C-alpha positions as CSV (number, residue, x, y, z in Angstrom):
1,M,-0.2,62.3,-36.4
2,A,-3.5,60.3,-36.2
3,I,-3.9,57.6,-33.5
4,S,-3.9,54.2,-35.1
5,E,-6.8,51.9,-34.6
6,H,-4.3,49.1,-34.7
7,P,-1.1,50.3,-32.9
8,W,0.4,46.7,-33.2
9,A,0.8,47.4,-36.9
10,E,3.1,50.4,-36.4
11,E,6.3,48.7,-35.1
12,L,8.0,45.5,-36.3
13,P,8.4,43.9,-32.8
14,L,4.7,44.7,-31.9
15,L,3.5,43.3,-35.2
16,Y,5.6,40.1,-34.8
17,D,4.2,39.6,-31.3
18,H,0.7,40.3,-32.6
19,L,1.0,37.7,-35.4
20,W,2.0,35.0,-32.9
21,A,-0.8,36.1,-30.5
22,R,-3.3,35.6,-33.2
23,L,-1.8,32.2,-34.2
24,T,-1.6,31.0,-30.5
25,L,-5.2,32.2,-29.8
26,S,-6.5,30.0,-32.6
27,V,-5.3,26.8,-31.1
28,N,-8.0,26.9,-28.4
29,D,-10.6,29.4,-29.9
30,R,-12.8,27.8,-32.6
31,H,-13.9,31.3,-33.7
32,A,-10.5,32.8,-34.2
33,P,-9.8,33.5,-37.9
34,S,-6.4,31.8,-37.8
35,R,-8.0,28.6,-36.5
36,Y,-8.8,27.6,-40.1
37,P,-5.9,28.6,-42.3
38,T,-5.5,27.6,-46.0
39,L,-2.7,25.2,-46.5
40,A,-1.0,25.1,-49.9
41,T,1.2,22.4,-51.1
42,V,2.6,21.3,-54.5
43,S,1.0,18.1,-55.9
44,E,3.2,15.3,-57.3
45,N,2.5,16.6,-60.8
46,G,3.6,20.1,-59.9
47,M,0.2,21.7,-59.5
48,P,-0.6,24.0,-56.5
49,Q,-3.2,22.5,-54.1
50,A,-4.9,24.5,-51.4
51,R,-7.3,23.4,-48.7
52,T,-8.6,24.6,-45.3
53,V,-7.1,22.9,-42.3
54,V,-7.3,23.3,-38.5
55,L,-4.4,24.8,-36.6
56,R,-3.7,22.5,-33.6
57,D,-0.5,23.9,-32.1
58,A,1.5,27.1,-32.3
59,D,4.9,27.6,-30.6
60,K,6.4,31.1,-31.0
61,Q,9.6,30.2,-29.3
62,A,10.3,27.3,-31.7
63,A,8.5,29.0,-34.6
64,T,6.5,25.9,-35.3
65,L,2.9,25.0,-36.0
66,A,1.0,21.7,-36.1
67,I,-1.9,20.5,-38.2
68,Y,-3.6,17.1,-37.9
69,T,-4.4,15.1,-41.0
70,D,-5.4,11.7,-42.3
71,I,-2.3,9.7,-43.6
72,H,-4.3,8.7,-46.7
73,S,-5.0,12.3,-47.8
74,E,-3.5,13.6,-51.0
75,K,-1.5,16.3,-49.2
76,I,0.6,13.5,-47.6
77,S,1.9,12.2,-51.0
78,A,2.5,15.8,-52.0
79,L,4.5,16.6,-48.9
80,R,6.5,13.4,-49.2
81,A,7.5,14.5,-52.6
82,T,8.0,18.2,-51.8
83,P,8.1,18.8,-48.0
84,V,7.3,22.5,-48.0
85,A,4.0,24.3,-47.6
86,A,2.5,27.7,-47.3
87,L,-0.3,28.8,-44.9
88,H,-2.6,31.7,-45.5
89,V,-4.9,33.4,-42.9
90,W,-7.3,36.3,-43.5
91,D,-8.5,38.1,-40.4
92,A,-11.3,40.4,-41.6
93,A,-11.9,42.0,-38.2
94,E,-8.3,43.2,-38.1
95,Q,-7.8,43.6,-41.8
96,L,-4.8,41.4,-41.5
97,Q,-3.4,38.9,-44.0
98,I,-0.8,36.4,-42.6
99,R,1.3,34.3,-45.1
100,I,3.6,31.6,-43.8
101,E,6.3,29.6,-45.5
102,A,7.4,26.4,-43.8
103,N,9.4,23.2,-44.1
104,V,7.1,20.3,-43.2
105,T,7.9,17.1,-41.3
106,L,5.3,14.3,-41.2
107,L,4.9,12.7,-37.8
108,T,3.1,9.3,-37.3
109,G,2.9,6.4,-34.9
110,E,4.4,6.5,-31.4
111,A,5.6,10.1,-31.9
112,I,2.0,11.4,-31.9
113,S,0.2,8.9,-29.7
114,E,-0.3,11.6,-27.0
115,Q,-2.1,13.9,-29.5
116,W,-4.3,10.9,-30.6
117,Q,-5.2,10.2,-26.9
118,R,-6.3,13.9,-26.4
119,L,-8.6,13.8,-29.4
120,P,-12.3,13.5,-28.5
121,E,-13.9,10.3,-29.7
122,H,-16.1,12.1,-32.2
123,A,-13.1,13.8,-33.8
124,R,-11.2,10.5,-34.3
125,S,-13.4,9.4,-37.2
126,A,-11.7,12.1,-39.4
127,Y,-8.6,9.8,-39.3
128,S,-10.0,6.5,-40.7
129,S,-9.3,3.1,-42.0
130,G,-12.3,3.6,-44.4
131,P,-12.0,5.0,-47.9
132,A,-9.3,7.5,-48.5
133,P,-10.2,11.2,-48.6
134,G,-11.0,12.2,-52.2
135,E,-11.8,8.6,-53.3
136,P,-14.8,8.4,-55.7
137,I,-18.0,7.0,-54.2
138,A,-21.5,6.2,-55.6
139,D,-23.4,8.9,-53.7
140,S,-22.7,11.6,-51.1
141,L,-23.0,9.3,-48.1
142,A,-21.7,6.0,-49.5
143,Y,-18.8,5.7,-47.0
144,T,-18.1,4.5,-43.5
145,K,-15.3,6.0,-41.4
146,T,-13.8,3.9,-38.7
147,P,-11.4,5.7,-36.4
148,D,-7.8,4.3,-36.8
149,E,-4.8,5.6,-34.9
150,N,-2.6,4.4,-37.7
151,A,-4.3,6.8,-40.1
152,F,-3.6,9.8,-37.8
153,A,-0.7,12.1,-38.8
154,V,0.6,15.4,-37.7
155,L,2.1,17.9,-40.1
156,W,4.9,19.7,-38.2
157,L,5.6,23.1,-39.8
158,D,9.0,24.6,-39.2
159,I,8.4,28.2,-40.1
160,Q,10.9,29.8,-42.4
161,A,9.1,33.1,-43.0
162,I,6.0,35.0,-41.9
163,E,4.7,37.9,-43.9
164,A,2.0,40.3,-42.7
165,L,-0.1,42.7,-44.7
166,H,-2.3,45.1,-42.7
167,L,-4.9,47.0,-44.7
168,G,-5.5,49.9,-42.2
169,Q,-5.8,53.6,-43.0
170,S,-2.2,53.3,-44.1
171,H,-1.3,49.9,-45.5
172,R,1.7,48.2,-43.9
173,R,3.5,45.1,-45.0
174,A,6.4,43.3,-43.3
175,E,8.3,40.1,-43.5
176,F,9.9,38.2,-40.6
177,S,12.3,35.3,-41.4
178,R,14.2,32.6,-39.5
179,A,17.3,33.5,-41.5
180,N,17.1,37.1,-40.2
181,N,16.4,35.9,-36.6
182,W,12.8,37.2,-36.8
183,V,14.0,40.8,-36.7
184,G,11.6,41.9,-39.5
185,Q,11.7,44.1,-42.6
186,W,9.1,46.5,-43.8
187,L,8.0,45.9,-47.4
188,V,6.1,48.0,-49.9
189,P,2.4,46.9,-49.5
């Protein structure tokens, strides 16, 4: 039997722990691949929408993740209509794809004032009382962004399932679900 270059991919508990280690690392490491996952939602007209977001919190024990957003962004109306989302991470160095399905709760106001206070001044302008994200403008810089705590929101993702696909010498795929108490199940890759 050959020694694996990624032993964490050989056993379900090791793989589950590794997925969470990657997600947790990304909260503080700007260079971690899972720092910038793709968030997919369903628009109000039923079309899939995907965009890159920044992972701000990861809690393995609670199986939750947090993403900051502007309350005026299109994803907010989509999530109000259909409060579910998927996250996708590709970690090229580890040849690891992570797919996450989650129920999403929108947090605003007093519930997230602590997160707002921790944001550096320069980052606060991403949450603005200026024009809404995606609004048409006359040219590329025809906007002003004024930081506004009332425009700041947190997407709280309550994970329902995590799927991993490792493209090693032998491909391995597994799913872990809340309904199955995160025990895990191998799948055909």
